[in-house]
C-alpha positions in Angstrom: 1.9 13.0 14.0 -0.7 14.9 12.7 -4.3 14.5 14.4 -6.3 15.1 10.9 -7.1 11.7 9.1 -6.1 11.3 6.1 -8.0 8.4 4.7 -11.7 7.5 6.3 -13.9 4.5 5.4 -17.5 4.3 6.7 -19.1 1.4 7.0 -18.1 -0.3 4.0 -19.7 -3.6 2.9 -19.3 -6.1 0.4 -21.0 -9.3 -0.3 -20.2 -12.4 -3.1 -23.0 -13.9 -3.6 -24.4 -15.1 -0.1 -21.2 -14.3 1.9 -20.6 -10.7 3.3 -16.4 -10.6 3.4 -17.3 -6.7 5.0 -20.0 -5.8 7.4 -19.9 -2.0 7.9 -16.3 -1.7 8.6 -14.8 1.2 9.1 -11.4 2.9 9.7 -9.6 6.5 9.8 -5.7 6.5 9.6 -4.5 9.7 10.9 -1.9 11.6 8.3 1.6 10.5 8.6 0.9 7.6 10.9 1.5 3.8 10.5 -1.5 2.3 10.8 -2.0 -1.5 11.0 -4.9 -3.9 10.0 -4.7 -7.0 11.2 -7.3 -9.8 11.8 -7.6 -14.0 11.9 -7.9 -16.0 8.0 -11.0 -14.8 6.2 -11.5 -12.1 8.8 -11.9 -9.6 5.4 -8.5 -7.7 5.1 -7.7 -8.3 1.8 -11.3 -7.2 0.2 -11.3 -4.4 2.6 -8.2 -2.8 1.1 -9.9 -3.9 -2.2 -12.8 -1.2 -1.6 -10.4 1.4 0.0 -8.4 1.7 -3.4 -12.1 1.0 -5.3 -10.5 -2.6 -7.1 -13.5 -3.8 -5.8 -17.0 -1.7 -5.9 -18.6 -1.7 -1.7 -22.4 -2.9 -2.0 -22.1 0.3 0.6 -20.3 3.0 2.4 -17.9 5.7 1.8 -14.4 6.2 1.2 -12.5 9.9 1.5 -8.8 10.9 0.7 -7.9 13.8 2.7 -11.7 15.0 3.1 -12.9 14.0 -0.9 -14.9 11.4 -1.5 -13.6 8.6 -3.8 -14.9 5.1 -3.5 -16.8 5.8 -6.8 -13.5 6.5 -9.0 -11.6 3.9 -10.8 -8.3 2.4 -8.6 -6.0 5.0 -11.3 -7.8 8.1 -10.5 -7.0 7.1 -7.0 -3.4 6.5 -7.5 -3.4 10.3 -8.9 -5.2 11.6 -6.5 -2.3 10.1 -4.0 -3.1 6.7 -2.7 -1.1 3.4 -4.3 -1.3 -0.2 -3.4 0.5 -2.9 -3.3 -0.2 -6.8 -3.8 0.1 -9.8 -1.3 2.0 -11.1 -4.4 3.8 -8.5 -5.8 3.3 -7.4 -9.8 5.9 -6.9 -11.4 6.5 -6.7 -15.1 8.5 -9.5 -15.3 9.7 -9.0 -19.1 10.7 -5.4 -18.5 13.8 -4.3 -16.5 13.5 -3.0 -13.1 14.3 0.5 -14.1 11.5 0.5 -16.8 9.1 -1.1 -14.1 10.3 2.3 -12.4 9.8 4.9 -14.5 6.4 3.8 -15.4 5.2 4.6 -12.3 5.3 8.3 -13.3 2.8 10.1 -13.5 1.6 13.0 -16.0 4.4 12.7 -18.3 4.6 14.8 -21.2 5.9 11.7 -23.6 2.6 10.0 -22.7 0.5 12.1 -25.3 1.1 11.5 -28.7 1.6 15.0 -30.2 4.1 16.2 -27.8 6.2 13.2 -29.1 6.3 15.3 -32.1 6.3 18.8 -31.2 7.8 18.6 -27.3 11.0 16.3 -27.7 13.5 18.1 -25.8 11.1 18.7 -23.2 10.6 14.9 -22.7 14.0 14.0 -23.0 15.1 16.6 -20.4 11.7 15.1 -18.5 13.0 11.3 -18.6 16.3 12.0 -17.6 15.1 13.9 -14.1 12.6 10.8 -14.2 15.9 8.1 -14.5 17.9 9.8 -12.3 14.3 10.0 -9.6 13.6 6.3 -10.0 18.0 5.8 -9.4 17.7 7.3 -6.4 15.2 5.0 -5.2 16.1 2.0 -6.4 19.4 3.1 -4.2 17.3 3.9 -1.5 15.9 0.1 -1.4 19.2 -1.5 -2.3 18.3 -2.2 -5.9 20.9 -0.4 -7.7 22.3 -3.3 -8.5 19.3 -4.5 -10.4 18.0 -1.9 -12.4 19.3 -3.1 -15.7 18.1 -6.7 -15.1 14.6 -8.3 -15.9 12.1 -8.0 -12.9 11.2 -11.7 -13.9 14.9 -12.5 -12.1 14.0 -11.2 -8.9 13.7 -13.1 -6.0 10.5 -12.3 -3.9 11.7 -10.7 -1.4 13.3 -8.2 -3.6 9.7 -7.7 -6.1 8.4 -6.4 -3.0 10.9 -4.0 -2.6 10.5 -3.2 -6.2 6.7 -2.9 -5.9 7.0 -0.2 -2.7 9.6 1.7 -4.4 7.7 2.1 -7.8 4.6 3.0 -5.6 7.2 6.5 -4.7 7.8 7.4 -8.0 4.1 8.5 -7.8 4.7 10.6 -5.4 2.5 9.0 -2.9 0.5 10.4 0.4 -0.9 7.4 1.7 0.7 3.6 0.6 -1.4 0.8 1.5 1.4 -2.1 1.9 -0.8 -5.9 1.5 1.7 -7.9 3.8 5.2 -6.8 3.0 6.7 -9.1 4.8 4.9 -12.3 3.8 7.6 -14.8 2.2 10.2 -12.7 3.0 13.3 -13.9 4.8 14.1 -12.4 8.3 17.0 -9.9 7.6 15.0 -8.5 4.3 11.8 -8.0 6.5 14.0 -5.8 8.8 15.6 -4.3 6.2 11.4 -3.4 5.0 10.6 -2.3 8.1 13.2 0.4 8.3 12.3 1.7 4.9 8.9 2.1 6.0 10.0 3.6 9.5 12.6 6.2 7.1 9.8 6.9 4.7 7.4 7.5 7.7 9.6 10.1 9.1 9.7 11.7 6.2 6.1 12.3 6.2 4.6 8.9 4.1 1.5 7.6 5.7 1.0 4.2 5.6 -1.7 1.8 5.8 -0.5 -2.0 6.7 -1.8 -5.1 6.6 0.5 -8.0 8.2 0.2 -11.6 9.7 3.6 -11.2 10.8 2.4 -9.5 14.9 6.0 -8.7 15.4 5.9 -6.6 12.1 2.7 -4.8 13.0 3.7 -4.1 16.8 6.7 -2.6 16.3 5.6 -0.5 13.5 2.3 0.3 13.8 0.8 3.8 15.6 -2.5 2.2 15.5 -3.7 -1.0 14.9 -7.4 -2.2 13.8 -8.5 -5.7 13.9 -11.4 -7.2 11.9 -13.0 -10.1 12.5 -15.5 -11.9 10.3 -15.6 -9.0 8.2 -16.7 -6.2 11.2 -14.8 -4.0 13.5 -13.5 -5.9 16.7 -11.3 -3.4 18.1 -9.0 -0.5 17.5 -6.6 1.2 19.6 -2.5 1.7 20.3 -0.3 -2.1 20.3 -0.2 -2.5 23.8 -4.1 -2.5 23.9 -4.5 -5.0 20.8 -1.7 -7.5 22.5 -3.5 -7.7 25.7 -7.2 -7.3 24.1 -9.5 -11.2 25.5 -11.3 -10.1 22.1 -8.6 -9.8 19.9 -7.0 -12.8 21.7 -10.6 -15.3 21.3 -11.0 -13.8 17.6 -7.3 -16.0 16.8 -7.6 -18.8 18.8 -11.0 -19.4 17.2 -9.5 -19.0 14.1 -8.5 -21.9 11.7 
């Protein structure tokens, strides 16, 4: 794991009316790491994710990816810079096939520009062939080959989570933000998803993960950050977090 931080956020804050959901929260994610973000219900974890990816605009604070500020950029531009995210409830295009969902995620396709469709047909056809091969390889790596030509709407919740992560990989990201990848998933599939995350990480991909399943977080993560009431509570190695009285108190004091 490299020592250089790939993603950093400093003093992020966000209020909704009179409720301050995130209060001067910060995080750093080293390149090549699997970093966890945990906290009791209502701690502001998903809001914090939305601020990192600019699905919500922060009231204050900064976010940098690879040393470059991104907090003023739209989510699609952030994705093109190498940071993509998944959602707690997977967002798939139900009336498209699994393969079509994958192909839509590919960046900078020649055929996306109108005039190219008239004058660069051969290049587009070659590019599409390569992208289909890439998509099928990724689907095979997560055990979804047999679903490639089926509608995404026919998939189980766990399969949709795998598709959403696989689709993120089509963008050749530097870092993937996973919002509760194990939520609502049966134990066998949780183990499979964790195995994939570890394999991708070993190939150089960085992850930041929100997860309520402590077994998943403790087994996957190099470092864990804890939020409570929208603020940083503690960060450290899994062993430090597991034995922390402050973290234990925060969880026992939540509903």
